[in-house]
C-alpha positions, 0 to 999 in steps of 0.5 A, a space after each residue: 479518506 482511506 477506504 475501510 476495505 483496505 484496513 485490516 481491522 483490529 477485530 481480525 488482529 491478534 493484539 498484545 495488551 501493554 500490561 501483559 507480563 513478558 512471559 505470557 506475551 511470548 506465549 501468545 507470539 509462539 502459540 500463533 507463530 508470529 515474530 511480532 504483534 501490535 501492542 495496545 492499551 485499551 483503545 490506544 495503539 502503542 507500538 509492536 513487540 517482538 519475540 526477539 525483544 522479549 527473549 533479549 530482556 528475559 535473558 538480561 533481567 530475572 524479573 519475571 513481573 515485567 510487563 510489555 509496555 516496558 519494551 514496546 517498540 513505539 516508533 511505528 507509524 500511524 495515520 488517520 482515517 482521514 489520510 490518503 492511501 498514498 500516505 500509507 504507501 509512502 510510509 511503508 516505502 520509506 520506513 522499516 516497518 511491517 505496517 502502518 497503524 490507523 486511528 479514528 478521529 478520536 485517536 482510537 486504534 481501528 486497524 492496520 495497513 500492510 504491504 500486501 494491502 498496498 499491493 492489492 490496492 495498486 493492483 486494482 488501481 492499475 487494472 492489472 490482468 484486465 483488458 489490453 496493455 499498451 506502452 506508448 511513446 510520444 513527445 511531451 507536448 500539450 494536448 497529446 493525452 486528449 488526442 489519445 482519449 479521443 481516438 480510444 473513445 471513437 473506436 469504442 474503447 474504454 480506459 482502465 488506467 492510464 499512467 504517464 511516465 516522464 523520464 526527464 530526458 533531453 529528447 522530451 519523449 514521454 512513456 504512456 502506460 495504458 490499459 484499455 478494454 476494446 473489442 477492435 484492439 488491432 484497429 485501435 492500435 492502428 489509429 493510435 499509430 496513425 496519430 503519431 504515437 509509437 507503441 512498444 511491444 
């Protein structure tokens, strides 16, 4: 389930009502200096409308009475609160969209997840700027991670994050990116190297 702390709630967003005339929607965009904004109809998320879309439509059509719903971009992806953060990250990576909309179990719009939110999430997850970063090379054999974690525990270290990067090369060598807290980092490095891990600078 997605933590609410990673969602920009709709209460903190400037929203465009789908029934708003195009010229009024354009005024909202220009007043707040946005290129595009989310469009809602009551509690439902419909998509986004951009300044470019509105200007193009107003130039093409002299009918000032047209409303936002006639030009809303509806291909903005959305997920539920029950989804995983990884789902939002994959969508943002694979699509040309500024955000992912989030709906609750009643399909009501609750907020958005942005690229910035994703970066913040993974920065926290990987423990960026915390502890010591070690990059290790080792052969991909069963039990190597158990050996590594036991060494860290014996030296009194604490693992903040651990990532295994398997480049699928013929040498069967994997890279382990480790962030660890330790009051005896030099002793920890020596113990790790003595167990057959290669530490890269």
